[in-house]
N, C-alpha and C positions, 0 to 999 in steps of 0.2 A: 348328498354324497350316496350312492347305491353299491350294492355289492360289487359290480364291476370296477367301479373306481377303486374300492377297497382291495381288489385283487390286483389291479394295475399298480397301487401303491406299494402291495407287497412284493410284486414282481420287480418294479423299480428299484426299492430298498435292496433286494437279493443281487440285482445286476450292478448296483452301486457298490456294495460290500465286495462282491466278487471282483469287480474291476480294480478296486483299490487293492485287494490282496494280490491279484495277477500282476499289477504294476510294481507293487513292492518287491515280489518274488523275483521279477525281471531286474529290477534295480540293484537287489542284493547279489545276483549271480554276475552282474556286470561289473560290480564293485570288486568281486572276487575275494573278498575277505580282507583286501588291502587296508580299507578303512577301519575295520576293527583292530588291526594290528597297529596302525598308526595312533589309534586312541589309546591303547595299551602301553605306549611307549612315548609319546610326546605330549605331556601334561606338566611341564615343569612350573608353570605359572597359570595363575587365574584366567587372564585372558587369552592365554594359548589354550587352556582346557575349554573356556567358553567359545572360542572360535572353531576348535575341532568338534566339540559337541553340535554347533550349528551347521557345519559343513557335512558331517556324517548324516545327520537327520534329515537336512534338505535333500540329500540325495537318496537315502532309503525310505524317505517319506513316512517315518514313523518314530515318534519319541519314544513310544512303548518298546519297541525293539531296541533302541539305543540303551535305555535304562536296564532293560532285562540282560543285555549284554554286559553292562557294568556290575550288575549284581553277580553275574557269572565270573568277571574278572576278578572281583574282590574275594568272592567264594575260593577261587582257586590260587589266590596270593599273587596273581599278576599286577594288581593295583592295590592301592590303599584307599581308605575310605575318604580321606581328606582331598584325594586326587578327583573324586567322581563329583563333587558338588558343583564345582563351576561347569563341568561337562553337561550335567542336568539341566543347568540354566542355559546353555546354548542350544541343548536338544528342545527345550521349550519354545525358543524363537524359531529354531529351525522347522519345526512342524508345521509353523504357520503358511510355510510355502505352498502346502497343499490348498489352503482355502484361497490363496491368490490364483492358483490355476483354476479353481472351480468359479472364481469370481467372474471369469470369461462369458459365462452364460448370461451375465446381467447386462451385456453390452447391448445398446440401443442405437439405432441409426439406420438409414436407408441407402448410405453410399457404398460403393462396391467394397471399399477398404474395410468399413466397419462389419460389413456382411461376412467378409472373409475371416474376420477374427472371431465371429461367433462359432461355438462348437458345432452347431448342427450343419456348419458349412464345411469345416475342415476334418472333423472326426471320421466321417466316412472315408475320406481319403487315408487318413492314418491308419484305419482299420484295414482298409484293402492292402497298403503297403506292409503292415504288420503281419498279415495272413501269408502274404507272398514270402516276406523274409523267414517267417516261422516254417514254411513248407520247404522251400527251395535253397535257402542259404545254408552253405556247408560249414562255416565257422561258428563256433558257440556264440562269439561276441555278437554277430549279426542275428542270430536266433533270438538272443537275449533282448537286444534292441527292438526286434519285432514283437515280442512278448509285452514289452513296456508299452508299445504303441497300441497294441490289441487292448491292454489292460486300461489305459487311459481313455481309449474310444468306449469300451463298456461302460466305465465309470461315468463319463459324461452323458452317455444314454440313458443309464439308470436314473441319475440326476434329472434329466429332462422328463422321464417317465414319472418320476415321483413328483415333480413340479405340476405335470398336467393331471396327475390323478388328484391332487388336492385343490385345483384350480376352483372347484364348485363350493369349497368352503369359505370363499372370501366373503360371501354374503350370508352365511350361515350364523344366526345370532347366538346359537348355543357354543358353536366354537369360538366366536368372539369372546364370550364370557369366560370359557376356559383359559384363554391366552390373557384376559385381564387378571384372573387369579395369579398367574405366575408373573405379573408386574411386581408383585410383592418381593423384594430382594431375596429374603430368606427362602422364600417358597420356590423362586426361580432358580437359585443356586442349588437347592436340594434336589429338584427335578433334573437339572442339568447333570448333576454328580451321578444320580442313580441311572439314568439313561445311558450315560457314557461308560459307567461301570458295567453295564450289561453287555453292550457290544465291544466293549475294551479298545475303543479307538477314537480319540477327541477328533481326529482328521475327519473320520466318518460321520460322527454325530454333528460336527459343525457344518460339514457338507449337507447333512438331512436338514439343518436349520436353514441353510443357504437356499436349498430347493424350496423349502416353505414359504421363505419370505419372496421368492420369484412370484408365486400364484396367489398367495394370502397375504392380507394386510397384518403383519407381524410388527408391532410398535417396538421401538428402541427399548420402551420400558419393561418389555418381555424378553426381547433378544439379549439384552446386556446381561441381566442376572443369569439366564440359562447359559449363555456362552462363558461366564465366569465359572459356572458349576461343572460345565463340561471339562474345563481345565484340571479340576479336582478329580474327576471321575476316571480320567485315564491313568492315575497312579495305581489303579487296581491291579494291572497287569504286573508291574514289578513286585507289588506286595504278595501276589499269589506266587510268583516265581521264587521269592525269597524265603518262602515257608520251609522248604527242605534245605536251606544254605545254613551256613555257620553264623555266628553273632554280627560280624560285620557285614555280610550281605545283607541281613534283616535291616541293619542300620541304613545302608545305602537306599533300600526302598522306602524306609521311613523318611529319609532325608529329601527323597523326591516328593512325598506327600507333605512334609513340612514347608517345602519351598513353594509349592502350589497353594497350600492353605494359608501361609502367611501372605504371600502374594495377593491372594482374593481379598483377605481381610483387610489389608492395608489399602490397596486400590479402591475397593468397594467403599470402605470409610472415608477416604479422600474424595471420592467422586460424590457420595450422596451428601457429604458435608456440604461441598459446594453448591449441590442441587437444592438442598433445602434452604441454605442462607443466602445464595447469591443466584440461583437458578433463574429467576425471571429476568434479572439484569443482564446474564450471560446468555440468555435464550436457550437454556437448557431445558426448559418446560416444554416449549414448543417441540423442541428436538426430540425428546423422550416420547412424544405423543405421535409424532410422525412415523411413517411406514418406513422399516428397514429395508435395505437393499444388500444385495449379494456382495457388491464391492466394499460397502461400508462395514458388513460384518467381518470381512478379511481384514480391514484396516483396524477395527476395534480388537480383533483377536490378536494381531501383530502389535499393536500399541500396549495392550495390557502385559503381554510377555516382555517386551523390552523395559517397559516401566518398572516391573517387578524385578526384573534382572538388575536394572540400575540401582534399585534400592537394596536389594539383597546381595549382591556381589560383593561388597566389602565386608559382609558378615559370614563369609563362608566357614571360618572357624568356629564361630558361635552355633551355626547349624549343625556342624559336625559335633560339637560338644553336646548339644541338645540330643541328638540322636543316640550319643553314646550313654547319656543319662537315662534315656527312655528304655532302651535296650541293654539291660544289664548282662555283662558276660562275666566269665570266670575269673578269679584273681589272677590265674596264670593264662598267659596268652594262648590262644587255640593253636594246635599244631598244623601247620599248612603241609598237606601231603602232596608230593610230586604229582600223584595221579589225580588230584583235584582239578588240574588243568584239563582233564577230560570231562568237562561239566556238560550235562545233556542240554543245558540252555543254549550251548554253541550249536548244536545239531541244526538249529534253524538257518544257520549260516555255513552250509557244509564246506565251504573253502577255508574259513577259519579253523573249524574243526579239523579238517585234514591237516592244516599247518601244525596244529597242536600235536596231533599224532606224530607228524614228521619229526617234531622236536625231540619227543619221547623216544621214538625208534632210533634216532641219532644217539641219543644218551645210552640206550640200550646196546647200541653197537660199540661204543666207547667202552662200556663196562666188560662187554665180552672181550674186547681187546685187553683190557686191563687184566682180566682173569687169566688170559693165555700168557701174558708176560709174567704174572706171579707164579703160575704153575711151572714154566720153563726155569724159572730162577731157582726152583728148588733143587735141581740137579747139581747145581754149584753151590749153593748154601741152603740145605734142608732146615727148616723150622717148623715146629708144630703151628706157630701162628701164621705162617705162609699157607700151610695146607688148608688150615681152617678159613683163611681169606678167600681161597680159591672156592670152596664150598658155598660160602656166604655170598660171593658175587654171583655164582650160578643160580642160588635161590633168587636172589635179586632180578636177574635176567628172566627167570621163569616168571616172576610176578609182573614184569614189563610186558612179555608176551602175552600173558592172560588179559591184563587190562587194556593194553592197546589194540589187540585182536578184536576183543568184544566190542571195543568203542568203533572200530572200523567197520564192523559188520552192520552196527547201528547207523552209521553215516550212509552205508551203501543203501540202506532202506529208504533214503530221502532222494529227492531228484536233485541231480548234480550235472555240472557241465562235464563234457568230454574230458577236460585237463583233469578235473578232480576225480573222475572215475579212474583215469589211468594212474593218477597217484595212489588211491586206494589199492588198486591191484598191485602195483608196484611194492608198497609197504607190507601189505599181506605176504607176499612171497618172500620179501628180505627178513621179516619177522622170524620164520621158521628157520632160515639158514643162520640167522645170528644166535638164536637159542641153541642150536646144535653146536655152533662153535664153542659156546661155553660149556655145554655137556663134555666136548672132546677135551677141553682144557682141564676138567675134573678128572677125566681118564689119565691125562699126562700127569697131574699131580699124585694120583694114585700109583702110577708107575714109580714115581720119585720116592713115594713112602714105602712102597714094597722094597726098594733097593736099599733104602735107609734102614729099614727094620731087619732084613737080612745081612746088612753090612757087606753088599756087593758093589762093585764099581765096574765101568766099562774100562776096557783097554785104553791106552793113549791114542790109538789110532781111531777106534770107535768113536771117543770122545770128540776128536777133531772133526770126523765126519758129522757128528750130531750138532756140533757149533755151526758148521755150514749151512745144514738144512734148517736149524733154529732160525738162523738169520734170514734165510730166503722166505720161510713161512711167516716170520714177524713182518718182513717188508711186503708180502703179498697181502697180509691182513691190514697193514697201514694203508695200501693202496684201496683195498675195498671200502674201508671205513671211511676214509677222506673222500673218496668219490661218491659215497652216499650223503655224507655231510654237506659237501659243497655242490653236489649235483653236477660234478665234473666228469663229463664222457671221456675226456683225454685220459685221465687218471683211470677210468674204468677199462679203457682199452689196453692197458699195460698189465692188467690182472692176469689175463689168460696166458700170455707168454711165459710170466714167471710161474704159473701154476703147473705148466707143462714142464719147466725146469725142476720144479719141486717132485713131480712124477719121476723124472730121469734121476734125480737124486735119490729117491727112495729105492729105485732098482739098482743102482750102483752100490748104495750102502749095504743092502742085502747081500748083494754078490760078494762085497768085501768081507762081509760077516762069515759067509759060508768058507771062504778062503782061509779066514782066521781060525775057524772051527777045525777045518782038515789039518791045519798046521799045529793045533792044540793051544792056540793063543786065546781060545775063548770057550765059554761053557753053553750048554744047552740051555739052561736056566736064563742066563743073560741073553741069550738068543731068542727066547720068548718074549722077555721084556723088550729088547729092541724092535722085535716085530710088531708088537702092539703099539709102541711108542712112533714108529714109522707110518703105522696104519693111520693114527689119530692125525698126525702132522698132515698126511695126504688128505685126509676128510676135511680138515680145517682148510686146506689150500682149494679143495673142491667147492666148499660153501662159499668162500670168497669169490670164486669164479661164477657162481650161481647168481650173487648179489650183482657183480659187475655185469653180467650178460643180462640180466634183468633190467637194470638201468638203461643199457644200450637199447635193447629190443623195444622196451615200452616207449622210450623216446622217438624211436622209429615206427610207432604204431604196429608193431608185431610183438609176437612172443613165441617165434620159432626157434627156441634155444638150440635144438640139434643143428638144425639148418644153418643158423649163424656160426656156430663153432666148426661145422664142416666147411663152410665157406672160407673162413680166415685160414685154416690151417692149409698151408701150401699154396694159397692162391692170393695172399696178402702181403706184399713185399714189407710193409712196415712191421708186420707180426714177425715175419721171418728175422727181420733186423733186430728187433727187441728179444727175441728168443736167443739169437747168438750171443748178444750183449749180456743177458742174465746168465747165460750157460758159461760165459767166460768169467763173470764175477763170482759165480758160485761153483766154480771148478773143483772137483775132487780128484 
């Protein structure tokens, strides 16, 4: 094997790993975060958890990615430790799908049908289709499919390149002696573990083993122990991911390690027990000395994970207890912070990360809505507790703004689909308006506090007017928040007509105040309080309008706010109809 073969091997390995990464990214984007959401919700039984773990991992082609997501779920309080055990077992079986895809390279035969099944026959076509879809397709879904096809083609090309580079080693005596060293079960398992821990992907390391078996004589006595070690090595990724997490997230990573290690120990012990006692009768000796094939490596990999799952699935509770005993936590349960759901582990799946942000932004909107309700209630029934509650809610909204906006900026730095990019833009715009609504709620509470301290009250006429505009602003706020939470554009379309009515009410109430002032039925001091109050009401309605228009415009692939408002006023019969209905409902 000369220097050029070594360079070909390195290049092939680079292409193989890049193709696997590219294909995985495309699959994650195509899944759109939905699979991860399903994982977080539908794990009521062990078998359901196993099935979900299998399906998700088979689709995204990475058990490491699945287990890292589980670490994040537990760290943020979305899932419990016990729910993850069966999912991890399902992920272990799901990851074997990759080795089956790679086994296509081992197909032999000269018939047209068999030739078409060989990767070198169809991967160029897939690559060409993938490039065309990536360059010319308009929808994200089609571009993601194109990325998957390109990734698969690059992966297969890399595997063939590696196989060709090491072909000269099949007659190399020194290389054969090295392989013989690995036929020692302990040595083989250790090497497989270390190698996979370095590249952090069992699918990739097993693919490399399959590529080696294509061109070199790799006996099963070497392939099987190395293969078993590779299953242990893949647990390094969730272990590293859990270092910064809480106690339970570290227990998830350790459970993953225990499942693999116990599975390897039990299966290896049973296999070599049969091998050394009944190997000759069962034909195991001849089998172990024969040359491994790409297909059989995939079969052995799958059988190992299925067998270890059958053995360990009934003991999920015991594995959980073992992890709990190994990683000691504080006597008091660790507090789960609501912002723990913004886990940086989720950034690798932007769609899911965006969904977590949306949930928090919706919660933030509901808190601002509650803040406004508490503040306006103070005019009828002022209490120090109510005033303090408004201040407390405003501070909480500020915290939501800081955490979610920072996390959204982090998401924006990752590659996203156009849908996710629109969602990030929408949420960033809405966050600012929601925070300002809570600020105005504090201003309203302060106006109520001032009137309470000075022991002054509005006239009955002014109180009646304020009740009407308070109800109108409360409804416009309800419409805006509900449209954001439910993503209902019909509700969003009702906000602007009512906001216009609020503006009209403000003008009429101010005019009424001037009349009362002239007649001596009101004072300048109350006039200043009323003016501030009306300004805050108007601003709350304005921010509700901003939220609604943002939802509508981004849904229509636009963000021409002023153009939208200009077009609907006077040119939209439905707008005019709603405006008249609200004007009648909140008439002064």
